[in-house]
A tleap script that builds the chain and sets N, CA, C and O, in Angstrom:
source leaprc.protein.ff14SB
mol = sequence {
  NMET LEU THR PRO GLY ARG TYR VAL GLY ALA
  ALA GLN GLN GLU ASP ASP GLY GLU PRO PHE
  ALA GLU LYS MET ALA ARG LEU SER ALA GLN
  TRP ARG GLU LEU ARG GLU GLU ALA ALA ARG
  LEU ASP VAL ALA ILE GLU ALA ASN LEU LYS
  GLU LEU GLY CPHE
}
set mol.1.N position { 76.602 109.821 107.370 }
set mol.1.CA position { 76.580 109.145 106.093 }
set mol.1.C position { 77.898 108.381 105.919 }
set mol.1.O position { 78.964 108.914 106.228 }
set mol.2.N position { 77.834 107.156 105.434 }
set mol.2.CA position { 79.018 106.307 105.338 }
set mol.2.C position { 79.551 106.160 103.913 }
set mol.2.O position { 80.217 105.171 103.608 }
set mol.3.N position { 79.277 107.101 103.059 }
set mol.3.CA position { 79.775 107.057 101.688 }
set mol.3.C position { 81.215 107.567 101.674 }
set mol.3.O position { 81.450 108.740 101.967 }
set mol.4.N position { 82.205 106.691 101.333 }
set mol.4.CA position { 83.612 107.105 101.390 }
set mol.4.C position { 83.922 108.320 100.529 }
set mol.4.O position { 84.714 109.170 100.936 }
set mol.5.N position { 83.325 108.423 99.366 }
set mol.5.CA position { 83.598 109.547 98.476 }
set mol.5.C position { 83.281 110.882 99.098 }
set mol.5.O position { 83.868 111.900 98.730 }
set mol.6.N position { 82.372 110.887 100.021 }
set mol.6.CA position { 81.997 112.136 100.684 }
set mol.6.C position { 83.160 112.676 101.521 }
set mol.6.O position { 83.293 113.888 101.689 }
set mol.7.N position { 83.994 111.787 102.039 }
set mol.7.CA position { 85.044 112.192 102.958 }
set mol.7.C position { 86.437 112.228 102.338 }
set mol.7.O position { 87.301 112.961 102.821 }
set mol.8.N position { 86.670 111.475 101.311 }
set mol.8.CA position { 88.012 111.423 100.729 }
set mol.8.C position { 88.079 112.015 99.326 }
set mol.8.O position { 89.149 112.014 98.717 }
set mol.9.N position { 86.991 112.509 98.808 }
set mol.9.CA position { 87.010 113.193 97.519 }
set mol.9.C position { 87.240 112.295 96.332 }
set mol.9.O position { 88.053 112.631 95.472 }
set mol.10.N position { 86.559 111.158 96.242 }
set mol.10.CA position { 86.695 110.267 95.091 }
set mol.10.C position { 86.191 110.979 93.836 }
set mol.10.O position { 85.039 111.408 93.766 }
set mol.11.N position { 87.072 111.094 92.855 }
set mol.11.CA position { 86.721 111.799 91.624 }
set mol.11.C position { 85.997 110.863 90.662 }
set mol.11.O position { 86.278 109.666 90.611 }
set mol.12.N position { 85.076 111.419 89.911 }
set mol.12.CA position { 84.364 110.667 88.895 }
set mol.12.C position { 85.338 110.302 87.786 }
set mol.12.O position { 86.084 111.158 87.310 }
set mol.13.N position { 85.339 109.034 87.367 }
set mol.13.CA position { 86.241 108.598 86.309 }
set mol.13.C position { 85.476 108.470 84.999 }
set mol.13.O position { 84.311 108.074 84.969 }
set mol.14.N position { 86.168 108.816 83.919 }
set mol.14.CA position { 85.560 108.700 82.605 }
set mol.14.C position { 85.567 107.248 82.155 }
set mol.14.O position { 86.447 106.474 82.532 }
set mol.15.N position { 84.579 106.887 81.345 }
set mol.15.CA position { 84.497 105.549 80.775 }
set mol.15.C position { 85.614 105.390 79.757 }
set mol.15.O position { 85.783 106.235 78.878 }
set mol.16.N position { 86.382 104.301 79.873 }
set mol.16.CA position { 87.495 104.088 78.957 }
set mol.16.C position { 87.076 103.375 77.678 }
set mol.16.O position { 87.896 103.172 76.782 }
set mol.17.N position { 85.817 102.997 77.587 }
set mol.17.CA position { 85.308 102.368 76.378 }
set mol.17.C position { 85.527 100.870 76.306 }
set mol.17.O position { 85.018 100.216 75.396 }
set mol.18.N position { 86.274 100.314 77.246 }
set mol.18.CA position { 86.531 98.877 77.260 }
set mol.18.C position { 85.343 98.185 77.924 }
set mol.18.O position { 84.980 98.535 79.047 }
set mol.19.N position { 84.734 97.213 77.255 }
set mol.19.CA position { 83.599 96.507 77.868 }
set mol.19.C position { 84.001 95.868 79.194 }
set mol.19.O position { 85.114 95.367 79.348 }
set mol.20.N position { 83.072 95.896 80.148 }
set mol.20.CA position { 83.342 95.429 81.499 }
set mol.20.C position { 83.874 93.998 81.515 }
set mol.20.O position { 84.871 93.721 82.182 }
set mol.21.N position { 83.227 93.088 80.793 }
set mol.21.CA position { 83.631 91.680 80.807 }
set mol.21.C position { 85.070 91.518 80.303 }
set mol.21.O position { 85.843 90.741 80.865 }
set mol.22.N position { 85.423 92.246 79.256 }
set mol.22.CA position { 86.781 92.170 78.712 }
set mol.22.C position { 87.791 92.752 79.699 }
set mol.22.O position { 88.878 92.207 79.889 }
set mol.23.N position { 87.415 93.860 80.318 }
set mol.23.CA position { 88.312 94.500 81.270 }
set mol.23.C position { 88.551 93.598 82.482 }
set mol.23.O position { 89.684 93.469 82.948 }
set mol.24.N position { 87.494 92.978 82.988 }
set mol.24.CA position { 87.636 92.085 84.130 }
set mol.24.C position { 88.479 90.872 83.776 }
set mol.24.O position { 89.286 90.425 84.591 }
set mol.25.N position { 88.306 90.331 82.577 }
set mol.25.CA position { 89.107 89.183 82.141 }
set mol.25.C position { 90.586 89.572 82.061 }
set mol.25.O position { 91.456 88.823 82.507 }
set mol.26.N position { 90.861 90.739 81.494 }
set mol.26.CA position { 92.237 91.222 81.364 }
set mol.26.C position { 92.859 91.468 82.730 }
set mol.26.O position { 93.983 91.041 82.993 }
set mol.27.N position { 92.122 92.159 83.599 }
set mol.27.CA position { 92.651 92.471 84.919 }
set mol.27.C position { 92.814 91.218 85.779 }
set mol.27.O position { 93.761 91.124 86.558 }
set mol.28.N position { 91.905 90.261 85.645 }
set mol.28.CA position { 92.013 89.006 86.395 }
set mol.28.C position { 93.247 88.230 85.961 }
set mol.28.O position { 93.968 87.686 86.798 }
set mol.29.N position { 93.493 88.178 84.659 }
set mol.29.CA position { 94.671 87.485 84.142 }
set mol.29.C position { 95.944 88.175 84.626 }
set mol.29.O position { 96.907 87.516 85.019 }
set mol.30.N position { 95.940 89.495 84.592 }
set mol.30.CA position { 97.097 90.259 85.053 }
set mol.30.C position { 97.330 90.013 86.546 }
set mol.30.O position { 98.473 89.848 86.973 }
set mol.31.N position { 96.268 89.987 87.332 }
set mol.31.CA position { 96.372 89.732 88.768 }
set mol.31.C position { 96.954 88.349 89.041 }
set mol.31.O position { 97.798 88.190 89.923 }
set mol.32.N position { 96.502 87.345 88.281 }
set mol.32.CA position { 97.024 85.992 88.463 }
set mol.32.C position { 98.513 85.918 88.131 }
set mol.32.O position { 99.280 85.262 88.836 }
set mol.33.N position { 98.916 86.592 87.056 }
set mol.33.CA position { 100.329 86.626 86.690 }
set mol.33.C position { 101.163 87.276 87.788 }
set mol.33.O position { 102.252 86.802 88.114 }
set mol.34.N position { 100.648 88.360 88.355 }
set mol.34.CA position { 101.371 89.054 89.407 }
set mol.34.C position { 101.462 88.197 90.669 }
set mol.34.O position { 102.474 88.241 91.368 }
set mol.35.N position { 100.431 87.426 90.968 }
set mol.35.CA position { 100.469 86.527 92.122 }
set mol.35.C position { 101.525 85.450 91.924 }
set mol.35.O position { 102.246 85.105 92.860 }
set mol.36.N position { 101.622 84.911 90.697 }
set mol.36.CA position { 102.637 83.905 90.401 }
set mol.36.C position { 104.038 84.490 90.548 }
set mol.36.O position { 104.927 83.853 91.112 }
set mol.37.N position { 104.228 85.696 90.044 }
set mol.37.CA position { 105.534 86.359 90.172 }
set mol.37.C position { 105.863 86.605 91.646 }
set mol.37.O position { 107.004 86.418 92.070 }
set mol.38.N position { 104.869 87.023 92.420 }
set mol.38.CA position { 105.088 87.258 93.848 }
set mol.38.C position { 105.504 85.969 94.549 }
set mol.38.O position { 106.377 85.990 95.416 }
set mol.39.N position { 104.891 84.857 94.184 }
set mol.39.CA position { 105.243 83.574 94.793 }
set mol.39.C position { 106.684 83.205 94.450 }
set mol.39.O position { 107.427 82.737 95.314 }
set mol.40.N position { 107.085 83.412 93.191 }
set mol.40.CA position { 108.472 83.128 92.789 }
set mol.40.C position { 109.446 84.014 93.565 }
set mol.40.O position { 110.494 83.548 94.013 }
set mol.41.N position { 109.100 85.281 93.719 }
set mol.41.CA position { 109.971 86.195 94.447 }
set mol.41.C position { 110.059 85.824 95.924 }
set mol.41.O position { 111.122 85.943 96.531 }
set mol.42.N position { 108.946 85.376 96.503 }
set mol.42.CA position { 108.964 84.928 97.895 }
set mol.42.C position { 109.937 83.779 98.088 }
set mol.42.O position { 110.682 83.747 99.067 }
set mol.43.N position { 109.933 82.835 97.156 }
set mol.43.CA position { 110.846 81.690 97.239 }
set mol.43.C position { 112.292 82.171 97.128 }
set mol.43.O position { 113.155 81.714 97.878 }
set mol.44.N position { 112.560 83.081 96.208 }
set mol.44.CA position { 113.916 83.592 96.020 }
set mol.44.C position { 114.384 84.363 97.254 }
set mol.44.O position { 115.531 84.219 97.676 }
set mol.45.N position { 113.521 85.163 97.821 }
set mol.45.CA position { 113.875 85.935 99.017 }
set mol.45.C position { 114.155 84.999 100.182 }
set mol.45.O position { 115.125 85.179 100.917 }
set mol.46.N position { 113.299 83.999 100.342 }
set mol.46.CA position { 113.495 83.030 101.418 }
set mol.46.C position { 114.829 82.305 101.256 }
set mol.46.O position { 115.550 82.112 102.235 }
set mol.47.N position { 115.159 81.909 100.046 }
set mol.47.CA position { 116.436 81.241 99.778 }
set mol.47.C position { 117.609 82.152 100.099 }
set mol.47.O position { 118.594 81.711 100.692 }
set mol.48.N position { 117.513 83.419 99.713 }
set mol.48.CA position { 118.580 84.378 99.999 }
set mol.48.C position { 118.749 84.596 101.489 }
set mol.48.O position { 119.873 84.671 101.985 }
set mol.49.N position { 117.634 84.700 102.211 }
set mol.49.CA position { 117.716 84.880 103.662 }
set mol.49.C position { 118.345 83.650 104.325 }
set mol.49.O position { 119.162 83.768 105.238 }
set mol.50.N position { 117.949 82.480 103.850 }
set mol.50.CA position { 118.504 81.242 104.413 }
set mol.50.C position { 120.008 81.185 104.154 }
set mol.50.O position { 120.778 80.789 105.030 }
set mol.51.N position { 120.421 81.579 102.954 }
set mol.51.CA position { 121.839 81.581 102.609 }
set mol.51.C position { 122.623 82.540 103.500 }
set mol.51.O position { 123.786 82.291 103.819 }
set mol.52.N position { 121.981 83.635 103.898 }
set mol.52.CA position { 122.629 84.619 104.773 }
set mol.52.C position { 122.547 84.233 106.245 }
set mol.52.O position { 123.109 84.914 107.103 }
set mol.53.N position { 121.843 83.135 106.535 }
set mol.53.CA position { 121.779 82.665 107.899 }
set mol.53.C position { 120.612 83.200 108.704 }
set mol.53.O position { 120.637 83.177 109.935 }
set mol.54.N position { 119.610 83.670 108.027 }
set mol.54.CA position { 118.439 84.203 108.728 }
set mol.54.C position { 117.229 83.326 108.535 }
set mol.54.O position { 116.157 83.629 109.058 }
savepdb mol mol.pdb
quit
């Protein structure tokens, strides 16, 4: 059987009461913000490495 929960013990989660569409919209927006922050950090890290000669 290829059900992951059978082998790794995935616990049943309680419903948080937030409608699915609202939750997906919130999480999608949060994900996009985090991607933008990651891109900014990548640029800063690259600049720092270049400044250090790497």
